[in-house]
N, C-alpha and C positions, 0 to 999 in steps of 0.2 A: 448215733449221736450221743455225746457225753451228757451225764446228768446235769452238769453245770450249765450247759447250753440250753437244756430243757427248762431249767429253773429260771434262767435269765429271760427266755422267751415268755414264760408264764408271767413274770413280773412286768415286762413291757406290754403284754396284751392287756393286763389288768389296768395299767396306767392310762390306756387310751390316749387322749390328746395331752394329758399331763406328762410331759417328758421327764423321765427320772434317770439320773445317772447314779448308780449305786456307789461308785467311788467318789463322785464329786458332789453328792447331796442333791437337793431339789432345785428346780428353777425358782427364780424370785417370785413368780406369780403364785406358786402354791406352797412355798416354804413355810408360810405362817400357819398352814393347816396341819402340819405334823409336829408332834412333840419331839424333843431331843431323843427320848427313848426310842421312838419309832424309827428315827433316822439311824440310830446306832443299831437297831434291829436289822435294818436293811444291809448295813455294812457287815455285821456279824454273820448274816445269812449267806452272803457271798463267800465269806471266808470258810464257813462251815461246808458249803457246797463244794468249794475247791478242795478242801481236805477229803470230802467224801469221794470225790473222783478217784483219788489215789487209793482210798480204802477199797472201793469197788473193784478196781483193777487187780488188786492183790487178792481180795477174797474170792472173786468169781472164778479165778483160775483153779482153785481147789475146792471151795465150798460155796457154790452159787446161791444156796438157800440160807446163808448165814443169818440168824435171827436178829443180831444186833444191827446189821445193815437195814433190814426191813423196818425196824423200830425207828431208826434215824430217818428213813425215807418218810414214814408217816408223820414224824415230828416236823419235818421240813414242809410237807404238804399242808399241815395245819397252819404253819407260820405264813405260807404263801396265801392261804385262804384269808387269814386275818388282814394281811397287807392289801389284798385285792379289795376287801370291803372298805378299808380306809381310803384307798385311792378312788374308788367309786364315789365315796362321800365327797372327796375334794373336787372331783370332776363336776358333780352336781352343784356344788356351792360356787363354782367358778363361772357361772353363767354371766354375771355382771363383773367384768374385769376392771371396771373403774373403782371397785371397792377394794381398799387395802385394809386388811384386818390386823389388829394388834396381836403380837405374839405373847403378850403378858396379861391380857384382859379381854373382856367381851366388847370392847369399844371398836368402832369402825371409823374409817376415814376415806372420804371421797375427794379427790383432787380436781380442781376446776380452774379455769382461767379464761382471759379474753385479751385480744390484741386489736385495737382500733387505731388505724393510721390515717391521719387527716391531711387534706390540702385545702387551704382557704385563700381566696383572692378577693380584694376589696376594690371596687370600681366606683369612685366618687370624687368629684371636684368641688364638693360643697365644703367650704372652709369651716363651717360651724360643726361639722362632724368631728374635726380635729379637736374642737373644744370639749366635746363629749368624751372623746377617747383619750384625752391627754396627749395629743399629738396625732399626726396623720396616720390612719390605720395602715399597717403593713401586712403584706402577704405572710402566710404561716404554713409551715410544713413540719410534720412531726407526729408523735404519738398523742392521741387524745386519751386513750386508756391503755394501760399495760398492767393487767391485774392478774394476781395469782392467789389462790386460797385453798383452804381445806375445810371440810365440814363432816359431821358424822354423828353417831349415837354413842352414848355411854350407858352401860347397864341396860335396863329395860325401859326407862321413861325419862332419860335426859339426852339433850343434844347440845351441839356447839357449832360455831362457825368463826373462822378467822380469815379475813380477806385483806390483802395488801395491795396498794396502788403504787406503781413504780414510774408512772408517766412523768412525774415531776423531776426526773433526773436524780440528784442526790437528796431531794426532798421527798422521802418516802412517807406515805400516809396509810392509815388503815381505813377500811370502809365498813362492811358488816363485821362486827366483832361482838359476839355475845355467847352466853350460855342459856340453857332453858330447860323446861320441863314439859312433858307431853302427857296426854291421856288423863288430864286432871278433871275432877268433877266441876261442872259449871264453867270454869275458866278455860278448859280444853288445853291450849298451849300457852305458856307464859315464857317470854324472853326477857333477859336482863342484859343490857349492854348497848352498843351502838347499832341502831336500826332505823329504818325509814319511819318518819312521822306519817300517820295515816291520812293524809289529805293530798289531793291532786292525782287523778288517775294516771296522767302522763309521767308523773314521778314514781308512782307505784309500779308501773310497767318497767320491766328490765330494759336497759339500754341495748340488750341483745335483740329485742323484738320491736322496739319503737319504729314507727314509719319514717320519721324525720331525724336528721342528724342531731339537732338540739331541741330542747323543750321550749314551749311557748313562754312569752313574757310573764304572764300572771302566775304560771305554775312555778317557774324558777324564782321569781321575786318573792312570792309568799312562802316558799319552802326551799330556800337556797341550799343546795347540796343535800337536802332531804334528811340525811341521817343525823340523829342526835342520841345522846345517852338517855336511856329510859327504861322503864319497866312496863311491859305491855302484854295484853291478852289477845289471842287470836282464836276465833271460833267459826264454825260452819254448821249449818243445819244438816240433818240426816239426808234430806233430798237434794242438797247442794244448791237450793234456790237462794238461800240467805247466807251471807258471811259478814263478819264484823271484826273490827280491831279497835282497841281503846287502851289508853295508858297515860302515864305521867312522864314528861320529858324535861330535860334541861335544855335551854334555848341556844346555848353556845355551841358552835361547831368546833369540836375538839379533835378532829381527825388528824390534824398536824401538831396538836398540843399534847395529846395523851390523857389529859384530865382537865377538870374545871376547878379553878381557884378563885373564889370571890365570897365575900360575906353575904351577898344576896344571891339566893339560889336561882332566881329567874325561872321558875318552873311553869310548865303549861300542861293543862289537862285537855286531851284531844281524842277524837274517835271518828270512826267511819262505819256506816251501815250500808251494805250493798245488797242488791237483789237482781238475780238473773231471772227476769220476768218471763222470758221465753227462751227455750233451748230445744232445737229440733234434733231429737235423738236419732230419728230415722236416717237423716243425712249425715250423721256423725258430727253434728255441731256446725254445719254450714250456714245455719240460720239461728240467730239468737238476738235478744235485746237485754240491755242492762241499764240500771239506774242506781245512783248512790247519793247519799248526803253525808257531808262531813262537817265538823266544827271544832273550834279550839278556843280556849280561854287561857291567855298567857299573861303572867305577872311580869312587869318590867321594873326598872330601877332608874334612878336619875342619871344624868349624863356627866356627873362630876368627874368620874374616873374613865370616861370614854368607853364604858363597858355596856351601855344600854343596848339590849338586843332588839329594840323596836326600830328596825331598819329594813327597808325593802329595796332591793336592787337587782338588776339583771343585765345581761349582755343583749345584743341585737339578734338573738336567736342564732348566733354564730360565735366562733371563738375569737373575739376581739381582745385587745390588750386590757381594757377596763370595762366597767359596767356603764352603759349609756343611759339607763334609767336608774336613778339613785335618790332616795329621799334623804340620805344621810341619817345619822342617829337622831331620832326625833326628840327634841328637848322637851322635858316635862312629862314624857310618857309614863303613865301609871300602869296601865294594862291595855291589852287589845283583844278583840274577839274576831274570829274568822268564821265565815260560812261558805261552804263549797257545794256545788251541785254538778252532777256529771251524768252523761247518757251515751249509750252506744246502741246502734242498730246495724246488724250484719245480715245481708241476704246474699248468699252465694259469694261471688267474687267482689261484691260491693260492700263497703263499710262507711258509715257516717259516725263521727265522734264529736262531742262538744262538751265544754266545761265552762262554768262561771264561778268566780270567787270574789268575795268582798271582805274587807277588813275595816273595822272601826277602832280608832285609837283614842282612848280616853286620857286626857292630859291634865296635869295638876296646875295650881296657881292661876296665872292669868293667860295661860296658853289656850288657844282655840282647839277644840276637838276636830279631828280630821278623819276622812274615810277614803279608801282607795279600792278600785275594783278592776276587773279585767275578764276577758273571755276569749275563747277560740273555737273554731269549727273546722274540721277537715273531712274530706272524702277521699277514699282510696279505691283503686280498681285493679284487679289482676288481669292482665292481658292474656295470660296462659291458663286462667280458669281456677286457680287455687283460691283459698279463703284465709282470713285471719283467724286462727284458732283462739278459743276462749277457755281460760282456767276458772271454773266455777267455784273452786275452793277459796281462791284469793280475790276473785273479781277483777282480773287483769288479763292482758294479752298473753298468749302462749306461743310456743315455737312454731314458725312457719315451715311447712314441709312441701317442697316442690313435687309436682307429679313426676318429674324426671330431673335428675341431677345434671349439672353441666359437665360435659366431657367432650373431647374431640380426639379421635384416633384415626390412623391410616388403616384401611382395610386390606387384607392380603390379596384380594382380587381386584385391587385398584379403587381409587376414590377414597372418601373419608366417611366416617360414621360419627354422629354427634347427638348429644342431648343438650338442650338449651336452657335448662334450669327454669326458674320462675321470674316473670317480669311484672312489675307493679308501678302504676302511676298514682300520684297523690297530689292534692292541692290543699293548702291551709290558709285561712284568714285568722289573724291574731290582733288583739287590741288590749291595752292596759293603760290605766290612768293613775299616775302617782303625783299629780299636782292638785293640791287642795289647801286653801288658806295660805299660810306662810310657808308651806312645804312645796317646793318646786322641783319635784323628782322627775317630771316630764311625762308626756303622753306618747305611747308607742303604737304604731299601726304598721302591719306588714302583711305581705302575701308571699307564700313559699310554694314553689313547684318542686315536686320530688319524683325521682326515678330510681327504683330499686331493682337490682338484679341479684336474685338468690341463686347461688351456685349449688348449694346443698343445704340441709337444715342447720348447719353450723358455720356457714360462710356466705358472705354477700358483699356487694358493692353498692354504695348509695351516692346519688348526686342531688344537690339542692341548689336552686336559684332563689334568692331572696330580694324582694324589692320592698323598701320600707321607708318610714319617716318618723323622726322624733321631733316633737313640738312641745311648747310651753315648758322648756327645760331651763332651769336657772343655772347660769354659769358666772364666771368672773366678769363676763362682758354683758351681763343682763339676761333677759329671757330670750332664748334662741330656738330656732327650728332648723332642721336639716334633713335631706333625703339621701338615700344610699342604695347601692346594688352590691350584692355579695354572692360569690359562687363558692360552693363547698363540695368536697368529695371525700368519701371514706371507704377504706378497704378493711374488712373486719372478719375475725374468726373467733370462735369460742369452743371450749372443750370442757 
């Protein structure tokens, strides 16, 4: 066998699973792990080995023990050893192939995304529902979320995240968009930018893990779209029993605007303290209990420029054209305070979750102060025996992992073989009251039945049936009430 063939085999053996083409460079997965000098060394090495083939053929015919050939062989072996060590290092670092490393710095980048495709049907003959909706509610089919983003670390103690939402067609918006610092004394992690305000467990949960298609009345109304520009600190105790978030936020939703422009900052100071009071380590977290308290003090402004952020509104826990509960911008609002309570109990395949929130609005001049509140409770049950995982560092739900992924294939000896994924049933009661004094935002009550089919940890199908009523709602036709039935389905995947 020629020496060049031996050299090539040595290189390929050292590479292992990292496929290297000496003439074509490295595959994209590992190219960022080699410097330009190392790549040139590989190319030069093959050229040198090729030249050495001819030299050996000429020399061995007359002087098989030529010292110069031996020296060159030793030099090549040394270079091969260096490249083998470098390739082993790449193979070790390539365990998480979702990490893309910069070729010019120590920064990292992880790509993520999600696709949520929805179908909604409205079944109601109640004419007053059209008054709430701004017309007869029509069936809907399309993307609820179409999201793509990157996040990573910079240097030793900085991080970043940029996440874009494309479900609005040409109206592209950002979601999480921030930079931050980690491993800080006392403050631990600090984020600056667009991030979730820390109240409402169902909003702090990722849409990838929530049990129902849409969030309850009170959670969405008090924290519409959740994310705001802010500076916030995130912390967790060493034993992971306690976690907290607190910070200062601007109240305007700027996801489609890019920035806030106003003489009045309309800031709010808010925080959440959470406790995982019980966590069963032995079962891997199949049993746990959680409680949390949250609060906010928000400064408002007058309604002269129609920019007052003291407004609470929400859809009927489904994707309707407009918000069916809506206080409008509350005239004379000076500031408002919010209090939130939440609790979770999970025992094996059964989970019970509940939240209550109340807001007090202080108004100037002759306007009457008003208050609004709401709550929800739901219970879920896995038919296939799984459980809802819990993230103790953030005090939120984590990714559901079926015991067996969904698959269906033909067997070579006849018949089929299948895995059925995970199946979950859920039921939710929800209530919110946004009518008080001269504010006629409406009272909402609903019951939702849910069925979830988890194909694997990153994909599932959801079905919801919603029966509800909106009452004490002020419209152009006076104070009205109406009932409705809504059907919803979602197909979703994330990566």
